[in-house]
N, C-alpha and C positions, 0 to 999 in steps of 0.2 A: 504494500500500500505506499502509494508515495503521496506527500504532502504538498500543497500549495505554498508558496511563499508566505502568503498571509497566514495559512494555517501554521506552518512551521515558527513563524515570528510569535505567535499566540503560545505554542508549546514552550518555547524557550523563554519567554517572560513568565509565563506561570511556574516553570520550575525555579526560575531565578526568585520571583517572589517568594515562593513556598520555603526555600532555603534560606533566605535573608530573615524571613520573619520567625523561623525555626531558630536562629542562631542569635539573631541581634534581640528579639523581642521587643520591650518598650523602649531600651535605650542601650548603647554599648558605654557602659558605665565607666570602663576603664580609660578608654580614649577620651571622653568627655572631661574625666578628672585630670589627666596628665599631659594632654595635647591642647595648646592654645586653639581658639577657634580660627584663628587668623593664619596659622601655620600652613605652609604648603609644600608639596613634595612631588617626586617621580618615584612610582613603582614600577620596578624592573621585574618582569616575570622571566625565570631562568630555568631550564632544564639541568637536572644533576645526572642525568644519565640518558642512554641512547634511546630512542622512541619515535613514534608516529604520532604526531600531534593530532588530538581532538578534544574538542570542547570550547573552541575559541569564543564561539558565538554566545554561549549561556554564561561563560566567565564576564565577557564585556556587559551582558545583560545583568548580571550580578551587582558591577559598579554602578552601571546606570539605575538600578534599584534603589541603591542606596543613596546616591546623589547625582542627579541628571546633570550637573555641571562638570562631573569628571570627564576628561578627555582620553579616550582609548586609542591607541595606535598599534595596529598589527605589523609585526615584523615578519612572520611567517606564518603561512596559511595551514589550515585543518588539513590533513592528508600528507602533510610532509614529514622528512625526517628531522629531528633534531637531536644535538649530540650534548655531552656533557659540559655544563656551564655557558651554554649558549642560550642568549637571549631571544625571545620570541614575541614578546609584547610589552607596551609600556601603558601606564595609566598616570596622568598627570591631574592635580588640582588639591584639594582641601587633604592634608595629611590625616586629619580624623577620619574622613570618608574612606580612604584608600586601606587604612587599618581596619576600618569597620568591615569593608567586603572581602579583605584578603582571604580568610580562611574559606568562605563559601565558593569563591571563585578558584581556589587551588583544590577543594575537594572535588569540583566536577572535572577539572583538568586532569587530575590525577587517577580518577576513576576511568574516566571515557578514553584517555590516551592509553590507560593499560589495556582496554578492550581493543583498541585498534591496534596497539602493538603485538599483543597476543595473536591477533587474526591475522596479521602481516606475516607471524611466524609459519602459520598453518599453510598460508598461501604459498610462501615460499618452499614449504616442504612437499608440496605437490606440482611445483612449477615444471611444465613441459609435458604435463598430462591435459585432458580435456575437462577434469573433474572440477568442480566449484565448491567452496567451502560455506556453509550455510550456517546462521544463527539457530536458535531456539526460542521457546517462550520462556525459558529459565532466567528470566531478567530481573534486576532490582524493580520492585514495586514502584510505580510512579515515575519510573525513567526509562521506560521501554523504548519510547521513540528516540529518545538520546542515545542509547546505547546501541539501538539498531543502526542509527548513523555512524555511530563509531566502527561497527562491523563494517559499513560501506567503506569508510575511509581507510581501513586496513585491508581492502581489497576483498573481503568477503562478499556474500549475496545474503539479503534477508529472505527468510522463510515466512510463512503467513503471520501477520501482525496479531493475529488474536483467533478467537473461537468462531469469529463472525466471518473471515474472508478465505477460507479454505476448508475443506474435509481432511481430516486426519483421524482414520478408524484405527485405534491404538489396542494393545492387547487386553485392555481393562473392558474396552467395548466389545471385543470379539468374545470375551468370556461369558457376556450376557446375550450373546446371537446364536441362535440356532444356524449352523453353518450351511444348512440346506437353502436357508432363506437368504444368504447372503448375496448371491446374484440380484434376487428381486429387490434387496433392500438398496443396493448399491445402482439399480435402475431408477428406483423412486427418488433417490437423493440428486441424481443427475436430472431428472424431470423437474426438481423442485429448484435446483439453482444450478442451471447449465452452465453458468459463466465461472463457476469455481472449480479449483483444481481438485481432483479426488484421489487421495492418498490413503494407503492400505498398509499397516505394520505387519511384517512378519519376523516371528521370533524363531523360525525353523525352515530348514530347505525344503521341507515337504511344504509347508504352507506357501513358501514363496512361489514354488512351481505352480501350485494351485491358481494363485492370483494371476500367474502371467495368462491365464486362460478367460480371465474376466477384464470387463471394459473399465480397468482404472487408468487413471493417468501416470500414476507412480506406486513403485512398492518399496517401502522402508524397512529395508532388513536390519534387524538389529541384534547386535551381539553375534553376529555369525562370522566364521574366519574368513580369512582372504580367499582362500581356495573354495570356500563354499559360496562366496560372492561370485567369485570369477565362474563358476559352473552356471549360476543363474544369469549373467550377463552371455554367456555364451550361447545359452538358450534361447535368450531374447533375441540376439543377434541372428542365430540361425533360422529364427522363424520370422524375421524381419519386422519384429513388433516395436510399435511407437513408444512402449511404455518405458518411463525413465527408472532408474534404480537409484534409491538413496542409501547410504549406510550410516549407522550409527552405533552407538555403546562403546564406553570407554576408549574414546579416540584418541591417542597418543600422537605425536608427532609422527612416530616410527609408524604406528598403525593407518595414520592417515597416507603415508607413502605407499604402503601394501595395499590399501584398498583402491587408492586411484590408480596403480599399477593393474589392479584387477578389473578396471574400466567401469567403475560406477560414474554416473553424472553428477551426484552429489555427496559429500559427507557433511553431515550435521554434528555440530560441536557445542554441546551445552556449556562447556567451561569457558568459552569465548566471554560469556557474560555473567556465569556464576561463580567463577573461579579467576578471573584476570586479577592480576598483580598490580596493585596502584603504582604508578610512575613518581619519581621523587621529583619534586617542583619546589621553588620557593620564590618569594617576592622580596627582592631587595630594594629598600627604601632609602632613597636619595633625598635630602632636606633640599628645599630651594634657597 
């Protein structure tokens, strides 16, 4: 699901406002007590390690939420690589306001850049293959749109945005469905929402082979070995089927390489958003 510019700006503003409200509350009592109202400064945002940058728009929005008079300057764009001790943005104006917005802005940057950086590692691991790296719905509550953008900045591809924009029939769904009725239910689902992709999960080689005979768009093979996945792909190709194959389950960088070489179309990696390591950033304050 793609957002219009207006929708994206609203998402960014809402996230920034929520974060600032949570952190600042009624007032930043420390900055008000110790920093003069007339003091001005420049805050220089600096990376302390190699990473792919993400979250610049929401970081800027944080400072604007705190004080609309602050001036933001982007030095390096989202999606680009930055290295240790490299400056990537500046914010100028009230020293109080810069200090008030510092932590919220850095929190967004470290989290989202972590997602983009980890995604880029997976994309590099499968370079030279036709496979694409997908995210999942295992996102931080309230930050899904921002984390999905970070995945794209890292070179990955977004899965469905939520429960509303794509069918994904998982193991727990199938446990409640009579297998003999599955073809009928698939046809009913297609008739109900013909524009939505229909994906069905298979946790065994046997089930995956059966699904190749049904009118699904994609089979999600979960926790199968690379050899089993290759067997499924070979059968699909031998029958000239248009069904896509997606693999998931404990996907390390090494497993991603093996699965991509087995010929899958997609690899979905939950850890892109649920286990990405935060990147080390800082804001160096230079008094005017």
